[in-house]
ROFI-61735 format. One record per residue: x negated, y, z negated of N, C-alpha, C, O in turn. Coordinates in steps of 0.05 Angstrom, whole numbers, plus 5000, padded with zeros to 4 digits. Each point is the difference from the previous one (the first is absolute). Layout:
residues N
XYZXYZXYZXYZ...
end
This chain:
residues 119
207686143612499850374997501050194987502150105006496149994972502050214985501150235014498750055020503250104976500650155006500750284992501450175009496149774962498850404989499550075023499449885021500850364973498650275018498250214983499150215009500349704964498150174985497750105019499550245003499249555012498250185005500549935044499949775010500750495005500650005023498249795018497850105002502549645011498649935012501749895036502449975003495649995019501449945014501349725005498249935015503349884984501549914988502149895036500749765000499950375022501649995017498450105023498350174996502149735031499050155021502149895022500649775007500250465001503049955021498050115029498650205003502149545018499650135028501849995016501849835001497850395015503250075022498549725024497949935011504550014987500149885020502049965027502450074996496849835031501450045015502349715013502249975011495649884980501649765009499649754969498149854994504350194993500149954973499549665000499049904979501749935042499749704999497249955007498749844987500550275029497249995016498550084970498749814993501150384991498450054977500849904966498850064980503749745026499949874983499449735003499949844981499650115043498749745005496750024996498749804992500350425014496550115001500250064963498949804991501550284997500249994970500849734982498849944979503349905031499749724991498049965004498650024980500049905048497349895004498350094985498549854987501250435012497850024977499549954972498049924989504550144999500650004972501449684992500849944977499249885049500849754984502549934991500649784990501050415014502550034983501850095012499750185016503449684979502150165012501050284985499550084978501950045039501450304981500949954980500649764999500150384977500650034974503750215012502149964988497850185029502450195009499449925027497849975008504549995006500049955028502450125013501949855004498450455005501950055006499750185025497750045009504650095006499450075026498250305009499350075023500250104948500450224990497149994983498950224996500049554994497950064992499849644985501949864992495150095008498949734997497750084979498750205001501149584979498050044978498749794996501449804996496050175003498849734990499150114971500250234993498849574994498550104970497849785005500549795012497050284977497449884995498250094985498750195005501049634969498750034987500650344976498050124992504449975003500950185001499650265015500450224991499149735031499750265020502649985019500549775007501150425003502449945009499450085025498750215000501949685028499250085023502750015012501349795002499850465007502050025020500250055023497750045008503849995009500649945029502150175005502449954993496950245018502950305007500850025028498650165014503449724998500550075026501050185006500450055024500250114958500650415000497550124997499650225011498649684975497850224997499450195018499650234991500149715040500050235019501950204994499350234994502849715007501750205008500150194964501350224999497549684979499050194983497050144999499250134981499049785048498250245004497449774984497750094996503149674998498149804992498149955021501249895019496450134986498349845023498249945002498350035018501449784942498049764993501250014972501850154991496849654997501249874974498950214972497850094994504749944993499050134983499549934972501849844995496650204983500049894974502650144985500850235004500349614980502050114976498849934982499049774998500850484982498150074969502849884989502050115008498249714977502149954982499950214976497850024989504550165001500250204978502149974985502049915011497950164960501949984992502150224992502050004985496850205034501750245001499950175030498850215003502449685016499350125026500750315007498850125018503049994966501150225004497450204991499450195014499049734957498050075000498150115004498850204998501249505014496849985019501150195027498850195010502849754995499650225025499950314996498250135010503849984977500150214990496050064997499150195011499249634975497450004988498249995030497950125003503349735015497949995031500650205013498550075019503950094974500650275029498550174984498150115011502449944959498450264989496849935004498550194999500849635004497749885017498250055026497649995005504950085009499550115033501649785019500050025025501549774962500749785025502650055004501550054982499149925044502550135013502449694999499249775005502950284990501549884999501349795029501150105020498449674976500949875029502149855001501249945020499649984956502249894993501250124966498249994983503950085009501250024978500649744994500249825016500250184955500649774978503249855014502350074999496549745011503049795006500149664982498549814998504050254994500049734987500849765030502050055014496349744991499749775013501449814993500749855018500150094953501849844999499549924972497749984993504649984990500149854976498850214981500349934977498550315025499450184987497250105007499350234993498849605023497250105014500450175013501450035020496850134965500550235020497350075006498349954984500950195047497449985023501050325003502350085001494850125002498850185008497850025022498449814999501350335017498249995008498050315008501650185007496049914993498450294994497950025022499249805012500050424993498049875023497650284995500350235006497149624982498150264997499450105024500849945023497250254969498850285025499149815025500450115022498549614978499749875026501649965015499850025024503249884957502149885019499749704989501449875016497849984967499149804984503049994988500850204988501049575016502249934984499549884973498749794997502650364977499349844977503949944996502150135002497249624993503249864985499949984974498449864988504050334999500649914967501949764999500449955023500749914965501549874990500449844968498749834989503950325005500849934979501749734991502449995004496649854988501649684997502450084985500050214988502749595012501850024991499850024968502150024987
end
């Protein structure tokens, strides 16, 4: 999978989970693969270029369901554009490790839209 982000696309979906071990078993069964990252704070599977994340702390961040993350080349500029277009910042830009940046906005209906800038 290329990491080019010239054209934004949803390549990451993160699910808030309450039981990480159960969710890991469930997603492992449906994807037919083991996680590529398996930590107490985050588990990630890669399936045909799609990243599927399990976040046991998601509910504490206000996540009530899966969030699709648009991969973008400049997260701060994209965040500013979305806020100018009427979105509300739900989670500001955060480095989640290795220079990988994420942020979340909410649209007028409360739908969460994730942004991800690869390292």
